[in-house]
Kinemage of the C-alpha trace (Angstrom):
@kinemage 1
@onewidth
@group {chain A} dominant
@subgroup {mainchain}
@vectorlist {calphas} color= white
{ca unk a 1} P 143.212 81.769 -73.646
{ca unk a 2} L 144.921 84.071 -76.118
{ca unk a 3} L 143.863 87.527 -75.011
{ca unk a 4} L 144.577 88.989 -78.413
{ca unk a 5} L 141.816 86.777 -79.784
{ca unk a 6} L 139.464 87.279 -76.852
{ca unk a 7} L 135.860 86.543 -77.679
{ca unk a 8} L 132.924 88.504 -76.370
{ca unk a 9} L 131.063 87.325 -73.263
{ca unk a 10} L 127.473 87.602 -72.175
{ca unk a 11} L 128.701 88.766 -68.761
{ca unk a 12} L 132.000 89.993 -67.369
{ca unk a 13} L 132.412 89.813 -63.583
{ca unk a 14} L 134.985 92.218 -62.172
{ca unk a 15} L 136.586 90.906 -58.999
{ca unk a 16} L 136.919 87.307 -57.763
{ca unk a 17} L 135.792 88.098 -54.227
{ca unk a 18} L 133.037 86.063 -52.597
{ca unk a 19} L 130.240 87.901 -54.384
{ca unk a 20} L 131.938 87.814 -57.770
{ca unk a 21} L 132.648 84.082 -57.529
{ca unk a 22} L 129.025 83.279 -56.665
{ca unk a 23} L 127.707 85.572 -59.400
{ca unk a 24} L 129.884 83.934 -62.054
{ca unk a 25} L 128.573 80.474 -61.193
{ca unk a 26} L 124.959 81.641 -61.344
{ca unk a 27} L 125.496 83.218 -64.770
{ca unk a 28} L 127.054 80.008 -66.086
{ca unk a 29} L 124.304 77.865 -64.569
{ca unk a 30} L 121.837 80.110 -66.390
{ca unk a 31} L 123.380 79.041 -69.682
{ca unk a 32} L 125.326 82.198 -70.516
{ca unk a 33} L 129.030 82.777 -71.090
{ca unk a 34} L 131.015 84.501 -68.367
{ca unk a 35} L 134.530 85.850 -67.839
{ca unk a 36} L 135.757 86.543 -64.310
{ca unk a 37} L 138.540 89.121 -64.019
{ca unk a 38} L 140.804 89.339 -60.981
{ca unk a 39} L 143.798 91.640 -60.531
{ca unk a 40} L 145.532 89.299 -58.059
{ca unk a 41} L 146.960 85.874 -58.787
{ca unk a 42} L 144.492 84.104 -56.475
{ca unk a 43} L 140.714 84.103 -56.030
{ca unk a 44} L 138.756 85.169 -52.980
{ca unk a 45} L 139.744 88.725 -52.121
{ca unk a 46} L 139.658 88.740 -48.312
{ca unk a 47} L 138.672 85.041 -48.432
{ca unk a 48} L 142.207 83.729 -48.461
{ca unk a 49} L 145.060 82.628 -46.209
{ca unk a 50} L 148.748 83.358 -45.915
{ca unk a 51} L 151.816 81.748 -44.353
{ca unk a 52} L 154.302 83.127 -41.878
{ca unk a 53} L 156.917 80.656 -40.746
{ca unk a 54} L 155.242 77.369 -39.906
{ca unk a 55} L 151.755 78.897 -39.530
{ca unk a 56} L 149.015 79.313 -42.135
{ca unk a 57} L 146.745 82.144 -41.017
{ca unk a 58} L 143.146 82.764 -41.954
{ca unk a 59} L 143.027 86.247 -43.453
{ca unk a 60} L 139.541 87.291 -42.368
{ca unk a 61} L 136.890 84.620 -41.766
{ca unk a 62} L 135.929 84.185 -38.123
{ca unk a 63} L 132.971 81.929 -38.817
{ca unk a 64} L 130.334 81.373 -41.504
{ca unk a 65} L 126.806 81.846 -40.218
{ca unk a 66} L 123.549 80.230 -41.355
{ca unk a 67} L 125.470 77.242 -42.649
{ca unk a 68} L 124.061 74.376 -40.638
{ca unk a 69} L 124.755 70.670 -40.797
{ca unk a 70} L 124.331 68.486 -43.886
{ca unk a 71} L 121.128 67.111 -42.343
{ca unk a 72} L 119.744 70.531 -41.354
{ca unk a 73} L 121.304 72.941 -43.827
{ca unk a 74} L 121.036 76.680 -43.434
{ca unk a 75} L 120.694 79.180 -46.250
{ca unk a 76} L 124.411 79.304 -47.048
{ca unk a 77} L 124.982 75.540 -47.086
{ca unk a 78} L 121.899 75.242 -49.300
{ca unk a 79} L 123.300 77.943 -51.589
{ca unk a 80} L 126.690 76.210 -51.742
{ca unk a 81} L 124.869 72.970 -52.543
{ca unk a 82} L 122.949 74.659 -55.373
{ca unk a 83} L 126.153 76.210 -56.707
{ca unk a 84} L 127.858 72.807 -56.691
{ca unk a 85} L 130.667 73.624 -54.240
{ca unk a 86} L 129.536 72.204 -50.890
{ca unk a 87} L 131.224 68.822 -51.350
{ca unk a 88} L 134.475 70.356 -52.559
{ca unk a 89} L 135.160 71.751 -49.062
{ca unk a 90} L 135.985 70.027 -45.761
{ca unk a 91} L 133.847 71.751 -43.110
{ca unk a 92} L 134.186 72.034 -39.340
{ca unk a 93} L 131.690 73.225 -36.754
{ca unk a 94} L 132.525 76.108 -34.411
{ca unk a 95} L 131.992 74.962 -30.791
{ca unk a 96} L 130.290 77.983 -29.203
{ca unk a 97} L 128.532 81.188 -30.231
{ca unk a 98} L 130.739 83.766 -28.524
{ca unk a 99} L 132.597 84.784 -25.390
{ca unk a 100} L 131.675 88.357 -24.420
{ca unk a 101} L 133.946 90.430 -22.195
{ca unk a 102} L 133.364 94.095 -21.337
{ca unk a 103} L 135.709 96.325 -19.383
{ca unk a 104} L 133.088 98.672 -17.909
{ca unk a 105} L 130.534 96.192 -16.534
{ca unk a 106} L 132.957 93.288 -16.102
{ca unk a 107} L 130.826 90.928 -18.165
{ca unk a 108} L 132.435 87.554 -18.837
{ca unk a 109} L 129.761 85.546 -20.637
{ca unk a 110} L 130.128 82.410 -22.744
{ca unk a 111} L 127.094 81.905 -24.963
{ca unk a 112} L 126.165 78.632 -26.709
{ca unk a 113} L 124.511 77.813 -30.019
{ca unk a 114} L 120.935 76.533 -30.021
{ca unk a 115} L 117.909 78.661 -29.071
{ca unk a 116} L 116.966 76.694 -25.950
{ca unk a 117} L 120.569 76.501 -24.741
{ca unk a 118} L 121.060 80.219 -25.433
{ca unk a 119} L 117.876 81.185 -23.535
{ca unk a 120} L 118.824 78.972 -20.588
{ca unk a 121} L 122.314 80.458 -20.407
{ca unk a 122} L 120.910 83.982 -20.640
{ca unk a 123} L 118.536 83.230 -17.771
{ca unk a 124} L 121.538 82.007 -15.771
{ca unk a 125} L 123.426 85.263 -16.389
{ca unk a 126} L 120.320 87.480 -16.143
{ca unk a 127} L 117.484 85.972 -14.068
{ca unk a 128} L 114.081 87.089 -15.314
{ca unk a 129} L 115.121 87.415 -18.959
{ca unk a 130} L 113.608 84.167 -20.253
{ca unk a 131} L 110.261 85.566 -21.469
{ca unk a 132} L 111.690 88.524 -23.379
{ca unk a 133} L 114.532 86.546 -24.944
{ca unk a 134} L 112.082 83.839 -26.011
{ca unk a 135} L 109.887 86.485 -27.658
{ca unk a 136} L 112.979 87.932 -29.327
{ca unk a 137} L 113.736 84.623 -31.032
{ca unk a 138} L 110.105 84.156 -32.061
{ca unk a 139} L 110.228 87.554 -33.762
{ca unk a 140} L 113.563 86.724 -35.352
{ca unk a 141} L 112.103 83.543 -36.839
{ca unk a 142} L 109.425 85.616 -38.539
{ca unk a 143} L 112.088 88.000 -39.835
{ca unk a 144} L 114.039 85.111 -41.321
{ca unk a 145} L 110.930 83.625 -42.929
{ca unk a 146} L 110.047 86.976 -44.513
{ca unk a 147} L 113.553 87.397 -45.883
{ca unk a 148} L 113.589 83.852 -47.253
{ca unk a 149} L 110.379 84.647 -49.112
{ca unk a 150} L 111.880 87.882 -50.470
{ca unk a 151} L 114.974 86.042 -51.708
{ca unk a 152} L 112.871 83.396 -53.473
{ca unk a 153} L 111.004 86.052 -55.449
{ca unk a 154} L 114.180 88.077 -56.149
{ca unk a 155} L 112.889 90.989 -54.070
{ca unk a 156} L 109.610 91.253 -56.010
{ca unk a 157} L 107.469 90.779 -52.918
{ca unk a 158} L 103.682 90.941 -52.810
{ca unk a 159} L 102.618 93.486 -50.168
{ca unk a 160} L 99.373 91.678 -49.311
{ca unk a 161} L 101.223 88.400 -48.840
{ca unk a 162} L 103.795 90.116 -46.619
{ca unk a 163} L 101.088 91.709 -44.452
{ca unk a 164} L 99.148 88.480 -43.989
{ca unk a 165} L 102.100 86.155 -43.388
{ca unk a 166} L 104.666 88.404 -41.690
{ca unk a 167} L 102.787 91.134 -39.792
{ca unk a 168} L 105.371 91.528 -37.024
{ca unk a 169} L 108.109 91.801 -39.625
{ca unk a 170} L 106.237 94.762 -41.110
{ca unk a 171} L 105.711 96.339 -37.689
{ca unk a 172} L 109.363 96.033 -36.689
{ca unk a 173} L 110.646 97.243 -40.040
{ca unk a 174} L 111.294 100.852 -39.064
{ca unk a 175} L 112.678 100.253 -35.572
{ca unk a 176} L 116.211 99.913 -34.257
{ca unk a 177} L 117.587 96.983 -32.281
{ca unk a 178} L 117.393 98.828 -28.968
{ca unk a 179} L 113.860 100.090 -29.629
{ca unk a 180} L 112.583 96.556 -30.192
{ca unk a 181} L 114.447 95.093 -27.208
{ca unk a 182} L 112.998 97.854 -25.015
{ca unk a 183} L 109.521 97.119 -26.378
{ca unk a 184} L 110.031 93.474 -25.401
{ca unk a 185} L 110.903 94.689 -21.862
{ca unk a 186} L 114.182 92.830 -22.015
{ca unk a 187} L 116.400 93.492 -18.968
{ca unk a 188} L 119.352 95.751 -19.753
{ca unk a 189} L 121.963 93.123 -18.921
{ca unk a 190} L 120.293 90.669 -21.298
{ca unk a 191} L 120.282 93.363 -24.002
{ca unk a 192} L 123.985 93.965 -23.467
{ca unk a 193} L 124.800 90.270 -23.810
{ca unk a 194} L 122.489 89.779 -26.786
{ca unk a 195} L 123.983 92.762 -28.620
{ca unk a 196} L 127.498 91.303 -28.607
{ca unk a 197} L 127.354 90.518 -32.335
{ca unk a 198} L 126.856 94.193 -33.244
{ca unk a 199} L 130.457 94.689 -34.390
{ca unk a 200} L 129.905 92.054 -37.083
{ca unk a 201} L 127.547 94.551 -38.731
{ca unk a 202} L 129.466 97.680 -37.734
{ca unk a 203} L 126.535 99.865 -36.664
{ca unk a 204} L 125.542 100.755 -33.094
{ca unk a 205} L 122.245 99.341 -31.848
{ca unk a 206} L 120.517 102.724 -31.674
{ca unk a 207} L 120.859 103.023 -35.469
{ca unk a 208} L 121.001 99.420 -36.597
{ca unk a 209} L 117.802 98.033 -38.080
{ca unk a 210} L 116.278 95.356 -35.894
{ca unk a 211} L 115.447 93.352 -39.003
{ca unk a 212} L 119.118 93.255 -39.975
{ca unk a 213} L 120.386 92.291 -36.538
{ca unk a 214} L 117.591 89.860 -35.770
{ca unk a 215} L 118.179 88.132 -39.090
{ca unk a 216} L 121.860 87.663 -38.310
{ca unk a 217} L 121.418 86.495 -34.712
{ca unk a 218} L 118.788 83.871 -35.508
{ca unk a 219} L 120.936 82.487 -38.303
{ca unk a 220} L 123.924 82.154 -35.980
{ca unk a 221} L 122.099 80.671 -33.011
{ca unk a 222} L 119.874 78.176 -34.836
{ca unk a 223} L 122.298 76.966 -37.504
{ca unk a 224} L 125.593 77.210 -35.627
{ca unk a 225} L 128.698 78.618 -37.287
{ca unk a 226} L 131.049 76.666 -39.524
{ca unk a 227} L 134.228 77.206 -41.479
{ca unk a 228} L 136.478 75.220 -43.813
{ca unk a 229} L 139.384 73.359 -42.270
{ca unk a 230} L 141.813 74.783 -44.795
{ca unk a 231} L 140.718 78.374 -44.146
{ca unk a 232} L 138.513 80.490 -46.376
{ca unk a 233} L 140.968 80.008 -49.247
{ca unk a 234} L 139.514 76.498 -49.572
{ca unk a 235} L 136.125 78.058 -50.390
{ca unk a 236} L 137.655 80.339 -52.998
{ca unk a 237} L 139.480 77.468 -54.706
{ca unk a 238} L 136.275 75.399 -54.743
{ca unk a 239} L 134.444 78.244 -56.486
{ca unk a 240} L 137.305 78.564 -58.986
{ca unk a 241} L 137.092 74.851 -59.790
{ca unk a 242} L 133.327 75.002 -60.194
{ca unk a 243} L 133.471 77.965 -62.584
{ca unk a 244} L 135.900 76.061 -64.790
{ca unk a 245} L 133.730 72.914 -64.651
{ca unk a 246} L 130.829 74.988 -65.994
{ca unk a 247} L 132.939 76.283 -68.880
{ca unk a 248} L 133.628 79.737 -67.494
{ca unk a 249} L 136.864 81.627 -67.957
{ca unk a 250} L 138.928 83.208 -65.181
{ca unk a 251} L 141.789 85.582 -65.858
{ca unk a 252} L 144.069 86.286 -62.934
{ca unk a 253} L 146.538 89.168 -62.827
{ca unk a 254} L 144.053 90.946 -65.082
{ca unk a 255} L 142.950 94.245 -63.639
{ca unk a 256} L 139.929 95.948 -65.177
{ca unk a 257} L 140.609 99.663 -65.636
{ca unk a 258} L 137.563 100.785 -67.616
{ca unk a 259} L 133.946 99.868 -68.227
{ca unk a 260} L 133.424 101.197 -71.736
{ca unk a 261} L 130.124 102.666 -72.911
{ca unk a 262} L 128.766 103.861 -76.269
{ca unk a 263} L 127.155 107.193 -77.173
{ca unk a 264} L 123.868 106.058 -75.614
{ca unk a 265} L 125.681 105.106 -72.368
{ca unk a 266} L 125.165 101.400 -72.960
{ca unk a 267} L 127.922 99.104 -71.717
{ca unk a 268} L 129.910 97.698 -74.628
{ca unk a 269} L 132.964 96.207 -72.957
{ca unk a 270} L 135.589 96.070 -70.241
{ca unk a 271} L 139.157 97.266 -70.775
{ca unk a 272} L 142.144 95.859 -68.889
{ca unk a 273} L 145.171 97.857 -67.775
{ca unk a 274} L 147.156 96.359 -70.652
{ca unk a 275} L 144.617 97.683 -73.159
{ca unk a 276} L 142.808 94.418 -73.831
{ca unk a 277} L 139.126 94.986 -74.654
{ca unk a 278} L 136.571 92.325 -73.723
{ca unk a 279} L 133.234 92.891 -75.411
{ca unk a 280} L 130.142 92.556 -73.224
{ca unk a 281} L 126.888 94.332 -72.474
{ca unk a 282} L 126.594 93.130 -68.890
{ca unk a 283} L 128.959 93.676 -65.972
{ca unk a 284} L 128.731 92.487 -62.369
{ca unk a 285} L 131.180 94.449 -60.236
{ca unk a 286} L 132.489 92.951 -57.001
{ca unk a 287} L 133.926 96.293 -55.931
{ca unk a 288} L 132.642 99.602 -54.643
{ca unk a 289} L 130.370 101.891 -56.672
{ca unk a 290} L 132.748 104.696 -55.689
{ca unk a 291} L 135.517 102.889 -57.572
{ca unk a 292} L 133.343 101.955 -60.543
{ca unk a 293} L 131.672 105.318 -61.095
{ca unk a 294} L 134.622 107.408 -59.926
{ca unk a 295} L 137.474 105.664 -61.723
{ca unk a 296} L 136.258 103.124 -64.251
{ca unk a 297} L 133.620 104.960 -66.266
{ca unk a 298} L 133.710 108.009 -68.513
{ca unk a 299} L 132.311 110.990 -66.631
{ca unk a 300} L 129.810 111.697 -69.398
{ca unk a 301} L 128.267 108.277 -68.801
{ca unk a 302} L 127.738 108.823 -65.082
{ca unk a 303} L 124.536 110.766 -64.467
{ca unk a 304} L 124.019 113.231 -61.655
{ca unk a 305} L 121.503 110.806 -60.182
{ca unk a 306} L 124.165 108.092 -59.971
{ca unk a 307} L 126.674 110.514 -58.414
{ca unk a 308} L 124.179 111.647 -55.802
{ca unk a 309} L 123.114 108.088 -54.976
{ca unk a 310} L 126.716 106.965 -54.534
{ca unk a 311} L 128.011 109.968 -52.600
{ca unk a 312} L 125.052 109.896 -50.219
{ca unk a 313} L 126.376 106.668 -48.746
{ca unk a 314} L 128.711 106.328 -45.768
{ca unk a 315} L 131.759 104.083 -45.658
{ca unk a 316} L 131.618 101.513 -42.884
{ca unk a 317} L 134.451 100.171 -40.739
{ca unk a 318} L 138.087 100.219 -41.835
{ca unk a 319} L 139.967 97.068 -40.961
{ca unk a 320} L 142.926 96.510 -38.647
{ca unk a 321} L 144.039 92.944 -37.903
{ca unk a 322} L 146.763 91.263 -35.892
{ca unk a 323} L 147.879 87.664 -36.519
{ca unk a 324} L 149.907 85.701 -33.951
{ca unk a 325} L 151.599 82.321 -34.176
{ca unk a 326} L 152.272 81.099 -30.623
{ca unk a 327} L 154.724 78.395 -29.565
{ca unk a 328} L 152.414 77.041 -26.856
{ca unk a 329} L 149.026 75.369 -27.064
{ca unk a 330} L 145.781 77.176 -26.332
{ca unk a 331} L 145.330 74.945 -23.281
{ca unk a 332} L 148.788 75.834 -21.942
{ca unk a 333} L 148.023 79.550 -22.385
{ca unk a 334} L 144.550 79.285 -20.846
{ca unk a 335} L 142.751 80.337 -24.049
{ca unk a 336} L 139.455 78.472 -23.709
{ca unk a 337} L 137.170 80.006 -26.359
{ca unk a 338} L 137.183 80.133 -30.128
{ca unk a 339} L 135.597 83.568 -30.522
{ca unk a 340} L 136.004 86.512 -28.119
{ca unk a 341} L 134.287 89.889 -28.280
{ca unk a 342} L 136.140 92.315 -26.004
{ca unk a 343} L 134.612 95.780 -25.615
{ca unk a 344} L 135.477 98.854 -23.560
{ca unk a 345} L 131.778 99.319 -22.855
{ca unk a 346} L 128.546 97.400 -23.298
{ca unk a 347} L 126.941 100.619 -24.570
{ca unk a 348} L 127.165 100.180 -28.340
{ca unk a 349} L 126.576 103.878 -29.053
{ca unk a 350} L 129.466 104.960 -26.822
{ca unk a 351} L 131.637 102.159 -28.164
{ca unk a 352} L 130.961 103.138 -31.773
{ca unk a 353} L 132.043 106.715 -31.021
{ca unk a 354} L 135.204 105.494 -29.282
{ca unk a 355} L 136.033 103.407 -32.346
{ca unk a 356} L 136.302 106.520 -34.499
{ca unk a 357} L 139.701 107.380 -32.999
{ca unk a 358} L 142.767 105.180 -32.911
{ca unk a 359} L 143.706 106.210 -29.375
{ca unk a 360} L 140.282 105.396 -27.887
{ca unk a 361} L 139.550 102.190 -29.801
{ca unk a 362} L 140.374 99.091 -27.757
{ca unk a 363} L 137.743 96.783 -29.247
{ca unk a 364} L 138.672 93.393 -30.590
{ca unk a 365} L 136.955 90.380 -32.118
{ca unk a 366} L 139.529 87.676 -31.509
{ca unk a 367} L 139.697 84.065 -32.673
{ca unk a 368} L 141.780 81.106 -31.595
{ca unk a 369} L 141.086 78.627 -34.393
{ca unk a 370} L 142.718 75.775 -32.463
{ca unk a 371} L 139.705 75.652 -30.157
{ca unk a 372} L 137.581 74.683 -33.158
{ca unk a 373} L 140.237 72.765 -35.093
{ca unk a 374} L 143.154 71.612 -32.891
{ca unk a 375} L 145.151 70.484 -35.910
{ca unk a 376} L 145.159 73.867 -37.655
{ca unk a 377} L 148.712 74.614 -36.487
{ca unk a 378} L 151.804 72.505 -35.717
{ca unk a 379} L 151.755 70.328 -32.599
{ca unk a 380} L 152.511 72.276 -29.435
{ca unk a 381} L 151.386 75.604 -30.953
{ca unk a 382} L 148.291 77.684 -31.541
{ca unk a 383} L 147.431 80.763 -33.559
{ca unk a 384} L 145.208 83.766 -33.032
{ca unk a 385} L 143.858 86.627 -35.080
{ca unk a 386} L 142.525 89.884 -33.709
{ca unk a 387} L 140.362 92.344 -35.647
{ca unk a 388} L 138.985 95.782 -34.927
{ca unk a 389} L 137.077 98.350 -36.949
{ca unk a 390} L 137.969 102.016 -37.223
{ca unk a 391} L 134.699 103.889 -37.692
{ca unk a 392} L 136.222 106.901 -39.431
{ca unk a 393} L 139.194 107.662 -41.652
{ca unk a 394} L 141.385 108.416 -38.636
{ca unk a 395} L 144.016 106.066 -40.063
{ca unk a 396} L 144.354 108.614 -42.849
{ca unk a 397} L 145.919 110.964 -40.273
{ca unk a 398} L 148.833 108.571 -39.731
{ca unk a 399} L 151.899 109.995 -41.438
{ca unk a 400} L 154.213 107.969 -43.620
{ca unk a 401} L 157.025 108.271 -41.069
{ca unk a 402} L 154.740 107.104 -38.225
{ca unk a 403} L 153.138 104.227 -40.175
{ca unk a 404} L 155.056 101.309 -38.676
{ca unk a 405} L 155.048 102.819 -35.191
{ca unk a 406} L 151.265 103.226 -35.399
{ca unk a 407} L 150.854 99.580 -36.428
{ca unk a 408} L 153.066 98.481 -33.547
{ca unk a 409} L 151.180 100.636 -31.035
{ca unk a 410} L 147.779 99.214 -31.953
{ca unk a 411} L 149.054 95.639 -32.121
{ca unk a 412} L 150.702 96.017 -28.716
{ca unk a 413} L 147.436 97.413 -27.311
{ca unk a 414} L 145.453 94.467 -28.684
{ca unk a 415} L 147.761 92.020 -26.931
{ca unk a 416} L 147.711 94.072 -23.716
{ca unk a 417} L 143.899 94.239 -23.632
{ca unk a 418} L 143.506 90.532 -24.339
{ca unk a 419} L 145.937 89.617 -21.572
{ca unk a 420} L 144.299 92.017 -19.123
{ca unk a 421} L 140.735 90.908 -19.773
{ca unk a 422} L 141.268 87.143 -20.095
{ca unk a 423} L 144.251 86.577 -17.802
{ca unk a 424} L 145.988 84.656 -20.615
{ca unk a 425} L 149.631 85.696 -20.902
{ca unk a 426} L 150.455 85.241 -24.569
{ca unk a 427} L 153.180 87.792 -25.257
{ca unk a 428} L 156.152 85.618 -24.368
{ca unk a 429} L 154.840 82.791 -26.576
{ca unk a 430} L 154.792 84.840 -29.785
{ca unk a 431} L 156.764 83.140 -32.553
{ca unk a 432} L 155.254 84.865 -35.609
{ca unk a 433} L 153.444 88.178 -35.862
{ca unk a 434} L 151.835 89.948 -38.802
{ca unk a 435} L 149.774 93.142 -38.879
{ca unk a 436} L 147.285 94.351 -41.494
{ca unk a 437} L 146.285 98.026 -41.383
{ca unk a 438} L 143.643 99.883 -43.426
{ca unk a 439} L 146.481 100.638 -45.846
{ca unk a 440} L 147.029 96.898 -46.274
{ca unk a 441} L 143.373 96.297 -47.049
{ca unk a 442} L 143.216 99.271 -49.417
{ca unk a 443} L 146.232 97.985 -51.330
{ca unk a 444} L 145.135 94.349 -51.412
{ca unk a 445} L 141.520 94.772 -52.502
{ca unk a 446} L 141.424 98.360 -53.721
{ca unk a 447} L 138.826 99.403 -51.166
{ca unk a 448} L 138.654 103.147 -50.428
{ca unk a 449} L 140.267 104.032 -47.065
{ca unk a 450} L 140.824 100.336 -46.298
{ca unk a 451} L 137.113 99.764 -45.736
{ca unk a 452} L 136.286 96.092 -45.112
{ca unk a 453} L 132.577 96.515 -44.332
{ca unk a 454} L 131.342 98.211 -47.488
{ca unk a 455} L 128.778 100.945 -46.940
{ca unk a 456} L 127.389 101.448 -43.468
{ca unk a 457} L 124.045 99.644 -43.207
{ca unk a 458} L 122.159 102.218 -41.151
{ca unk a 459} L 119.106 104.445 -41.434
{ca unk a 460} L 117.935 104.836 -45.069
{ca unk a 461} L 120.780 102.617 -46.318
{ca unk a 462} L 120.112 99.642 -44.048
{ca unk a 463} L 119.430 96.104 -45.212
{ca unk a 464} L 115.693 96.232 -45.871
{ca unk a 465} L 115.675 99.515 -47.835
{ca unk a 466} L 118.479 98.072 -49.961
{ca unk a 467} L 116.462 94.928 -50.640
{ca unk a 468} L 113.362 96.971 -51.458
{ca unk a 469} L 115.330 99.132 -53.908
{ca unk a 470} L 116.809 96.313 -56.003
{ca unk a 471} L 114.775 97.217 -59.063
{ca unk a 472} L 115.412 100.960 -58.772
{ca unk a 473} L 119.146 100.449 -58.201
{ca unk a 474} L 119.396 98.269 -61.309
{ca unk a 475} L 117.757 101.016 -63.345
{ca unk a 476} L 120.417 103.564 -62.322
{ca unk a 477} L 122.776 102.028 -64.863
{ca unk a 478} L 121.269 99.227 -67.001
{ca unk a 479} L 123.650 96.371 -67.651
{ca unk a 480} L 125.565 96.973 -64.412
{ca unk a 481} L 124.968 95.200 -61.115
{ca unk a 482} L 127.028 94.938 -57.948
{ca unk a 483} L 127.978 92.012 -55.725
{ca unk a 484} L 129.973 91.667 -52.515
{ca unk a 485} L 130.212 93.813 -49.400
{ca unk a 486} L 129.090 97.012 -51.131
{ca unk a 487} L 125.955 95.431 -52.579
{ca unk a 488} L 122.399 94.992 -51.367
{ca unk a 489} L 123.145 92.493 -48.572
{ca unk a 490} L 125.894 94.589 -46.915
{ca unk a 491} L 129.111 93.175 -45.455
{ca unk a 492} L 130.056 89.707 -44.285
{ca unk a 493} L 130.895 86.412 -45.936
{ca unk a 494} L 127.358 84.985 -45.975
{ca unk a 495} L 125.924 88.274 -47.209
{ca unk a 496} L 128.511 88.518 -49.988
{ca unk a 497} L 127.706 85.044 -51.300
{ca unk a 498} L 123.971 85.804 -51.215
{ca unk a 499} L 124.502 89.123 -53.009
{ca unk a 500} L 126.454 87.360 -55.740
{ca unk a 501} L 123.698 84.792 -56.047
{ca unk a 502} L 121.076 87.528 -56.391
{ca unk a 503} L 123.044 89.641 -58.858
{ca unk a 504} L 123.939 86.604 -60.941
{ca unk a 505} L 120.361 85.369 -61.145
{ca unk a 506} L 119.018 88.848 -61.879
{ca unk a 507} L 121.549 89.308 -64.675
{ca unk a 508} L 120.454 85.978 -66.141
{ca unk a 509} L 116.907 87.322 -66.016
{ca unk a 510} L 118.008 90.476 -67.852
{ca unk a 511} L 119.674 88.419 -70.575
{ca unk a 512} L 116.622 86.217 -71.055
{ca unk a 513} L 114.353 89.255 -71.368
{ca unk a 514} L 116.682 90.738 -73.966
{ca unk a 515} L 116.648 87.481 -75.928
{ca unk a 516} L 112.843 87.359 -75.836
{ca unk a 517} L 112.624 90.952 -77.070
{ca unk a 518} L 114.717 90.266 -80.163
């Protein structure tokens, strides 16, 4: 399209990350025009892949939860089906839930998918845990049912209906993961093993809402985990194709620099870095409120209430990842699992504190994709990717002169810890190596401090308060909604797609109300 003759759009979506892509489709399915702006030359944000030598690495996706099989679809497969992208992607099932290793208590536990299989394996590792773990999953099922109801009514829940249908959900609403597990009288070892997924949400289990964690665990264990064969970039390309099929426009290499408002602080357009103005009254931003309100809007348009609401929030984990292409197979190297969680300690509170400093953070969530998809790399090879979270801005203390040395030190430590804890000697098989620091993530997606987990979902800013405040948040700045990791569903692939779905459908609702009022 000729940008000089750019038409106006009902909605402009800023950012072609997972949330932005889903939001754009929902707007178009609602019958309104939509332009998706993306500063890079490819869609997806973190949902992409890259090549080094003869290896194509997955940039960030370890596994997609709540997906399920075609016959028993989970929420995300159902969403993809509704969006019209499910059949555009070749899916593969992840073989096991996770492999937990802890340095302090010497745990080495391989946990399966499926509630019955998971409970049986837990009983094997921790005799006497069956009753409490069974009750945990029963409670989690109620949590999931309550959240499904909330999603169907766009967060406009009926309190009487909630009380009558989901009483335990209401009771557990204000409690942490550890408080609920203690109330269930779950043995400590079983709690430690069950809490392995905590790093996927980035909050220790003393502060993490049980509703948030329980919702995630039940979706993993009952619906398995899946991912596309051609990495997450395949998802992003499928969304791109679907947007175009629906008549939407996508402009790549088009960075939005300003959300323009009029004298009454109503949104009137989006301005690109080259000065192009796109007229619109509705924006969905797949980026952080800190970026939007701090850099993209005139200060006179940003109220004190908005500033306070934004600055009250806490940034979650900053990303550091290591990617290895190995010239031996996973079997030859003794790598037997797809997904490893390796912790210094099973105590999530202590581990969280240790993850605030580079020198004390030895945590890794590590994937060997070949154990799910043997053909993902050339014959006779395998590839791995390691990720950790830095729970403070300690990376900001790394000087420019020490930058590459710091990357090398942490990467070397990741390899050392993996070899020590698994017994798999991988160092001599390294053919390709690539490292992404918080600086990398900040540069690539524009996230403050290299944050990859959005805002920390704890205490007053946890999942359920966010969902309950959808209406109030939308009223902070009419015409503006958020999608992606900084939005109401917090971080993670599945959450980002759901947030885009919600924001897209709510924006369609706004547009219809405006049309009715005219």
